[in-house]
Residue, then its C-alpha position, 0 to 999 in steps of 0.5 A: m290658699s291662706r297665708k298660713a297655708a302658704v308658709i307651711a307649704l314653703t317650710a315643708l319643702a325643707p324636710v322634703s328636700w332633706g329626704s333626698t339626702y340618703a339617695l343622693t349620698t348612696e348614688f353620688l357621693p364617696p362612701d364612708r365620709p359622713l363628716f366630710t359630707g356634713l362639712m360640704r353641706a354646711l360651710p360652702a352654703g354658709l359662705a355663699l350666703l355670707a357673700l350674697t348678703r354681705t352681712l356679718p353678726r354684730g354684738a351679741w349675735w356673734w355668740k348667738s350665731a355660734v350657739l345656733g350654728a352648733l345646735n342646728i348644724g355643727a353638733f347635729f350633723p355629726l351626731l346624726f351621721l354617727a347614729a345612721y352608721r351605727l343603727p341599721g334598719g331605719v332605727a336612726a330615723v325612729v330615734g330622731s323622730v322623737g324630736p317633736l316631743f323634745v320641742v314641745g317640752l322646750a317650747a313650753l319651758l322657753l317660749g311659753e307655748r302651752p302644750t296641747l293634747r292634740a300636739l302631743l298626740a300628733a308627735v307620738a303618732a308621727a313617731f309611730g308612723v315613721s317607725l312603721v315606714v322605716l323599721k325592719a324585722g331584726a333591726a339591731f339596737d346599739l347603745v352608742g347609736v341610740l344615744a347619738g340619735l337622741a342627742s342629735a334630736v335634742s340638739m336640733s330641737a334646742g336649736t329650733v326653740l332658741t331660733k324662735r326665742w331669739g328671732r333675728p336682729e333688726g334689719v337682718g333678713p332670714l337669709a343672712l341669719t341662715g348664712w351665719q348659722l351654716s358658716a358657724g356650724g361648718l367651721l365647727i365640723a371642719p377640724v373634727a372631719f380632718l382629724v377623724e377622716g383625714a384628707p378630703p377624697v378625690l371627687d369626680a364630676r358626679g361627686l362634685a355635682g352631688y355636693a353642689y346640690l347638697a350645699l345649695a338646694n339641700t342646705a342653703v335654700a332648705y335651711w333658709l325656708w326652715f328658719r323662715g318658717i320657725e319665725r312665722l309658725t310655732a316651734t311645735a308646728v315647724t318641728l312636726l313637719g320633720p317626719l316628711s323627711p323619712l317619708t320622702a326618703a322612703v318614696v325616693g327609695w321606691v321610685a329611684l332605687g327600686q326599694a319595696l313598699g309593703p302595706v305596713q309601710l303605706i299605713g305608716m306613711v298615712i299615719a305620719f302624714g296625717a299627724t304632720l297635717a294635724g300638728q300644723w293646727a295643734t298649737r296656737p300662739r298664746p293670746a296676750t293677757p290684758r293688763t289689769f290696772s290698779c285702783a290708783e292707776r285708774k284714778a291717775q288715768k282719769l285725772s290725766m284725761d280730765a286735765i286734757g279736756p273734752g275738746v282734745r279727747r274728741 
């Protein structure tokens, strides 16, 4: 396996893990507490990573971490849950699947990643495949839900592109950067969760186990792999791994919850998975443009080399 393929495979584990969230929420967690669930996903995971790495932001990274935490976590989670609650029949997943198109545009604007026809086709095909998997006949459209779904896609897309643009400070690993973002996002969600949903629910052993998995494997490890992948791959390639999340949710629903998968859903899976694979080679980092020297610079360079002498040049 090539190094790039290994990075892609590890990064893909993040959306695959996120695909288990729906089954976990319905089977293990208390109902109708989406903001509290978002808080429990982000803040404990972020604090655990801060304790593990013992590294705090410095200088400009205080506000950069706050911005990235808001986009990737603090705004994304509540908007995503709002869309999911107001858009039945998988419409929220379809609205969210347009995220790769936003990333293509933002990456061209902020990163200089020139969009290719193959990348655009892969993004459109992935959204179409996901729609075949999750949409059901008679699915209702709610304006607030649609706007929330689009806003969540824009938020995550902007966070992905800015994570790629800003990188991370020298000497700081991706684990610490993940902890900064999760902590910042969790702190943003906390007051909203308590104002809207009130006091935390009483949890039994099943709920505690569900939240432990959600915070550690589904969030701390998954987001570390995601941000690590953003650092090593193009922003467009990473975001085109996103459709693996609804595909995994459909498979988990079929295996664990007894949900049916018909021919249309299977065709949608093939299309979305094929688009995801194609998207990994749809973009290439721009090659560095060779510098063109002026006549005066070439003359000065020649005089400098002549002054050094042939013996030293050898």
